[in-house]
C-alpha positions as CSV (number, residue, x, y, z in Angstrom):
1,X,-0.7,-5.5,15.3
2,X,-3.8,-6.4,16.7
3,X,-4.8,-6.3,19.8
4,X,-8.0,-7.9,21.6
5,X,-10.2,-5.8,23.4
6,X,-11.9,-7.9,26.1
7,X,-15.1,-6.3,28.0
8,X,-15.1,-7.2,31.8
9,X,-17.4,-6.9,34.4
10,X,-15.7,-5.0,37.6
11,X,-16.6,-7.9,40.0
12,X,-14.4,-10.5,41.3
13,X,-13.3,-13.7,39.5
14,X,-13.9,-11.8,35.6
15,X,-10.2,-11.6,35.1
16,X,-9.3,-14.5,36.1
17,X,-11.9,-16.6,34.3
18,X,-10.2,-14.9,30.8
19,X,-6.8,-15.5,32.3
20,X,-8.0,-19.2,33.0
21,X,-8.8,-19.4,29.5
22,X,-5.8,-18.2,28.1
23,X,-4.0,-20.2,29.7
24,X,-5.6,-23.6,29.0
25,X,-5.0,-22.8,25.4
26,X,-1.6,-22.0,26.0
27,X,-1.8,-18.8,24.7
28,X,1.1,-16.5,25.8
29,X,0.0,-12.7,26.6
30,X,3.1,-10.7,25.8
31,X,1.4,-7.1,26.8
32,X,-1.7,-6.0,28.7
33,X,-3.4,-2.9,30.2
34,X,-6.6,-2.5,32.2
35,X,-8.9,0.6,32.4
36,X,-11.9,0.7,34.5
37,X,-14.6,2.7,35.0
38,X,-17.0,1.8,38.1
39,X,-19.2,-0.9,36.4
40,X,-16.5,-2.7,33.4
41,X,-13.4,-2.7,32.9
42,X,-11.7,-2.7,29.4
43,X,-8.7,-5.7,29.5
44,X,-6.2,-4.4,26.3
45,X,-3.9,-7.6,25.2
46,X,-1.2,-8.2,23.0
47,X,-0.6,-12.3,22.5
48,X,1.5,-14.7,20.5
49,X,-1.9,-15.9,18.8
50,X,-4.7,-13.3,18.6
51,X,-7.0,-14.8,16.3
52,X,-7.5,-18.1,18.5
53,X,-7.7,-16.2,21.5
54,X,-10.4,-14.3,20.2
55,X,-12.3,-17.2,19.2
56,X,-11.9,-18.9,22.5
57,X,-12.6,-16.0,24.4
58,X,-16.0,-15.3,21.7
59,X,-16.8,-19.2,22.4
60,X,-17.2,-18.9,25.8
61,X,-19.1,-15.8,25.7
62,X,-16.5,-13.0,26.5
63,X,-17.3,-9.8,25.3
64,X,-14.1,-9.2,22.7
65,X,-12.9,-6.7,20.1
66,X,-10.0,-7.1,17.6
67,X,-8.5,-4.1,17.3
68,X,-5.9,-2.7,14.9
69,X,-3.3,-0.8,17.0
70,X,0.3,1.1,16.0
71,X,3.7,-0.2,17.5
72,X,6.6,1.5,17.6
73,X,10.0,-0.3,18.4
74,X,12.5,1.7,20.9
75,X,15.7,1.5,22.0
76,X,15.6,1.2,25.4
77,X,16.8,4.3,26.6
78,X,15.3,7.1,28.5
79,X,13.8,9.7,26.2
80,X,13.0,7.1,23.2
81,X,9.1,7.7,24.2
82,X,9.4,11.3,24.7
83,X,11.1,11.8,21.3
84,X,8.4,9.3,19.2
85,X,5.4,11.1,21.3
86,X,7.1,14.2,19.9
87,X,7.2,12.8,16.1
88,X,3.5,11.9,16.4
89,X,2.6,15.1,17.6
90,X,4.1,17.1,14.9
91,X,2.5,14.7,12.3
92,X,-0.9,15.7,14.5
93,X,-1.3,12.3,15.0
94,X,-4.5,12.4,17.9
95,X,-4.0,9.5,20.0
96,X,-6.6,8.0,21.8
97,X,-4.6,5.5,24.2
98,X,-1.4,4.3,24.5
99,X,0.5,1.7,26.6
100,X,4.3,0.3,26.5
101,X,6.3,-3.1,27.2
102,X,10.3,-4.1,27.2
103,X,10.0,-7.2,24.7
104,X,13.8,-8.4,24.0
105,X,15.7,-5.7,25.3
106,X,13.7,-3.5,22.9
107,X,10.8,-0.6,24.1
108,X,7.7,-1.2,22.2
109,X,4.8,1.6,22.0
110,X,1.5,0.3,21.3
111,X,-1.0,3.3,20.5
112,X,-4.6,3.5,18.9
113,X,-5.8,6.7,17.0
114,X,-8.6,8.4,17.6
115,X,-11.2,7.9,14.8
């Protein structure tokens, strides 16, 4: 699965600029998360047209990377994520970050492995 990692200055108006560009291009955001520091944030998104979103953001001077991530589909039941993570731990997978969301009644666990 491909993910966009968008680097934003930690100041008012930067996030809405990105969202408006994607809205204008009719790109649907499926999942998103923001990690921030005092000076900048990393806005990670999964969307329905990753390649187009990447090009639009680049053309508008937005710092963006296209990243490969892994995704595990889970049953929407308590403990499914814990069971999946346990299997990754058993396999010595070193997770850099992860996030989850629901899609069509299924849990989706997105993670990136430390390089």
